[in-house]
N, C-alpha and C positions, 0 to 999 in steps of 0.2 A: 423427949430425946430424939435426935436424928439418927437415921441409919445412913450408910454409905454403900452404894453399889458401884463396883468398878468392872467395866467390861473389857476383857482382854480378847481381841478379835483374831486370834491365831489358832490354826489347826494344822496338823501334819497332812491330813486329808479330810475333806468335808464328808460327813456321813450322808448316805444316800437320801435320807428323809428330812434332813435339817435345813430350815430356812432362816436360822439366826445369822446375823451378819458375821462373816469371818473371812480371812484371807490365808493363803498358804504361808506357813511360818518360815522366816529366814532371819538370820542374825542381824543384818542391817535394819530391817523393818522393825524388829522387836526392840532393838537398841534405840531407834528413833522414837518409838512409841513410849518407852518407859518413863520419860520425863513429862510427857504431855498431860496425863491425868492430874499430876500435881500442879502443873501450870494452870490447868483448868480450875482446880480447886482454889488457887490463889485469885483467879479472876472472879469466881463466885463470891469469895469472902470480901474482895474489894468492892464489889457491887452491892452486896448485902451484908454489911459489917455485923448486924445483929446475929447472923448465923454462927459467927465465930464464938459467940458467948454461950452457945448451947453445947451440951455434952452428947457425944455419939455413943450408943451402946451396941450397935451392930455394924460390922464391916463385912461385905460379901464380894469375893472375887469370882466373877462368873465369865462365861464366854460363849462361843469359842472354847479354847482349852487353856485356861490360865496356868495350869501346872506345867505347860510347855515353856513358859517364860524362863524357868530356872530359878534356883534359890536366891541368887544374888539380886536379880531384878525384883522378885517378889518382896524380898527384904527391903529393898530401896523404896518400893512403892508404899509399903506399910509404914516405914519410918517417916516418909514424906507426909503421910496422913497424920501420924502421931505428933509430928512437930508443928502442925498447924491447927489441929483440933484436939480438944480434951476428950479422951476415950475413958469410958467408965471402967472401973477396976474389974468388973465382971463382964466386960464387953464380949459379945459373941463374934469371933473373927473366923469366917468360913472361907475355904478354898474348894472350888470344884476341881476334881482331878480325874483325868482319864487313865485307867490302869495301864494303858500302853505307853505312857510317857514318864514312868517312874523308875527309880533305881534304888538299890540297897542304900540305906542311910538317908534317903530323901525325907521321909516323914519325921525322923528324929531331929534333923536340922530345921525342918519347917516348924516343928513344935517349939524349938528353942527360940525361933524368931518371933513368936507371939501368936501364931495361928493356933486355934484350939478346937476347930470343928472342920471335919472333912466330909464332902459329899462326893461319893464315887459314882461316876457315870457307867454303871455296869450294863444296864438295859436288858441283858439276858445272860444266862449261863449256858445256853444252847448254841453250839458252834454253827448250826444251820441258820438260826435266827440272827446271830451276829453277822454272818456273811450277807444275809439278805439286807440288813440295815447298813452294811458298809462300815462296821466298827473296826478299829485297827487293833484291838486287843483280843486275847483269847480268854476262855473261861478260867484257865489256870492263872493267868495274870491278874484277873479280877479277884480271885481268892487270895493270891499272894499279897496284892495291894491292901486288901482288907486286913489281913494278918499283920502286916507291917504297920498300918495305921493304929491298930490296937496296941501293938508293942510300944509305939511311941507315946501312948497314954494321952490321946486326944480326949477332950471332955465329951465329944459326941462324934460318932462315925455313922454316916448314913449311906444308903444305897438307892440309886435311881433305877427303876425298871420300866419297861414298856410292854403293854399287852395289846392283843388284837393285831399283831404283826402279820403281814402276808404269809400264808402257809402255816401259821401257828395253830395248834390244836389245844383243846382244853387241857389235855394231859401234859403238853409242853409247858403251858403256863403254870399249872399246878406244881410241876417239877421246879420251875424257876422260883416260885414262892417258897417252896419247902427248902430249897437250897439257900435262899436268902435268910430265912428264919433260922436255919441251922447255924449260921454265922453269928447270930445274936446282935445285929446292928441296933443302934439306938433309934434310927429313923429310917423309914422306907417310903419313897415316893413311887407311886404306880400310875403312870400316865397312859391314856388310851392312844394308840397309834393314829396319827393324822397325816394323810398324804398331802403335804403342803404343795400348792401349785408351783410349778417351775423346778421342782427338785427331780433328781434322776429317778427316784422311785415312783414319783407321780407320772413321769413320762412312760415308765415301764408298765404301769397300770393302764394308762391310756392306750398303749399299743397291745394290750392283752397278754403281755409276757408274764405277768404275775397277777394273782387274783386277791382282792380284798376279802378279809374275814367279814361275815355278815354282821349287821348291827345287833341282831339277836345273840349271836355267838360272842360278840364283844361285851354285851351286857352281862352274859353269863360269866365271862372272865372277871368282870368287875365285881359281881356278887361273890365269886370265888375268892378274890383278894380280900374282901371284907370279912368273909367267914374265916379264912385261914389266918389272917393277920390278927383279927380280934381274938381268936382262940389262943394265939401265941402271946397275948398281952399287950398288943399295940392299940392305942386309941386312934380312932378314925377322926381326926380333928379338922380336916378340910377335905374337899372332894377327892383330891389325889394324894393326900398325905396321911401317914400313919406314924405314930411315935410312941416310944416308951414314956411313961409319966415323967414330965420334967425335961424332955428332950425335943419338944416342939421347936421348929425353926423360928427363932425370934425375929430374924430379918424378914422372912416371908410374911410374918404376921403384920408387919408394918404396911405391906401392900394391901392386905385384906382389910385392915382397919383404917386405911387411908391416913396413916401417920407420915411424918416428914422423912424423906430420904433424898440424898444427893445422888444423881446419876452421873458417873464419870466415865469417859471413854467413848469411842465411836459407837453409835446406835443406842447408847444408854439413855434411859428415861429417868426423870426425877419428879418429885413432888415437894416443893419448897413452901415454907410458911415464913415469909420475910416480914411479918408484922403488918403495919398499916398499908403497905404497898399492895398487899394482896391478902386481906384478912381471911378469905376462904382457901387460901393456898394458890400456888401457881404450878402448872405442869411444864416440864421442859423435855425436849427430844433432840438428841444430838444426831448429826447426819450419819447415814450408813455408808461412810466412806472414810477410810483412814487418811487419805490425801486431803480431802476437804476439811476434816476435823483438824489436822495438823496445820493447814494453811490459816484457818481462822484463829487458832491459838497464837501462831507466830505473829499475826497482825495485832495481837492484844485484844481480840474480841471474844466474847463468850461464844462457844461453839454450838449454839442452839439453832438447829434448822427450823424448829418450831417451838413456840412457848406462848403462854397466855395465862391470865388470871382466871381462876374458876368462878363461874357464877353459881347461884344457889341451885339451879336446875342440874347443872353438871355435878355439883357436889353430892346432891341427893342420889342421882343415878349411880355414881360410883359407890356410894355408901351401900346401896342395895346389891348391886352386881357383884361387888367384892365381899361384902360382909356376910351375905346369905350363902356363900360357899362354905362357911365354917360351921362346925358343930355348935359353937357358942351363939351364933346368930347375931342379931343387932338390937340395940336399944334406940327406939324412936325418940325418947325423951332426951337422950344424950345428943342425938343428931339435931334435934330442934334447937338445942342450946348452941350448937356450932353453926348450923346452916339456915336457921329461921323456920317458919311454919312448913309443915309437910304439904307439898303441892297436891292439888285436887286429883290429878290423874293417878299417881301412885296410890293415893288413899282409896280410890274406887277399886283399883286393881288388887290391893291388899285385902279388902273386904271380900272380893270374889274368890281369891286364892285361899283365904282362911275358910270360907264357906265350903270350898271344894276339898279341903283337907291338905292342899299342897303347901300351906304355911300353917304354923301353929303360933297362936298369939296368947301371951300371958301378960295382961295389962299393957305395958308399953314395949314389951320385948317380943321379937319375931325370930323364928327359926324355921328352916326347911327340914322336914323329916328325912333321914338318911336314905330311905327307899326311893326318894325322888331326885337324889343328887346326880345320878347319871344322865337325867334329862333336864338338869337345872337350867341350861342355857335357854331352852324354849320357854320355861316358866319365868325366868328373870326378865326376858324381853318384854313381858307384859307390864313391868314396872317402870319402863323407861320410855 
């Protein structure tokens, strides 16, 4: 089954740490945008008719701040997808929402439209941390948004948090975790702060205006998250993600398992499996420009800045880099069925990593012990 990712590139104000593609929200731009992802979907289905025969079981509205589009536009986009693709009866339909863009009754109407999963970009409940990150919401708004989502009876309500923020102490992070757990969300994502190049917070760090938390302190915060969330009944199923049983994000699992998903909207990426044209799948990447994206679609062209069929080496590399991020690990036998024989280079690296204890091998199955997840990037590079 396919998944669908739709990128809504609008924000009231860009957060100081964010390097995702977004533009300042205004009504003319949002109205122009609204029809474009559906036109893009039409172009994809015209080019690859076999994709229209598949059933989609996840739809994910991300951004940017998709909740800023408003209910009518979100409904129009979802209905456009429904009218063109078959959605599974139990499809997971997610909206990322910023607590500072919501109002009374928003979630009830959103639920009636067919959305059944909410991911709230809380990041912190600490006013000082929120100010450092440039978030537009308050801790009170985050709590109110969560309560309203619960009252609307979504199947799953999740919270995103960031740790290792400039100026953040262990006690601050512990308080964020305890406050999150007290709300009983179904899903919690905990991401390590990364000062992306070119962002305002990166410039402030370069000028010495703010100081980064040390790697050791950040690692301590990661261990703290594992301890507190595991004790509260959350399963650590991926490096940065924790869920109550049965509430794992099915859409994100498509990324980690390298299953098919369509990427719609400016800056969106996709992984398509159009059959004989690309038996190992093909990746797509849309331009990080709303103007360029709109221009290509108006010309009747697929808005792909880059695309290409995957070769066996690329497929194997993605298989390891994404799959070993998860608690379930990967099956080599399954991958060989899909991608052909395991290349010699990763085979040698696997043997060394297993001998060193960085990977655990059980017949054809590989997984990385949780204690090495925080430094997984360094280990995974040895496989590619």
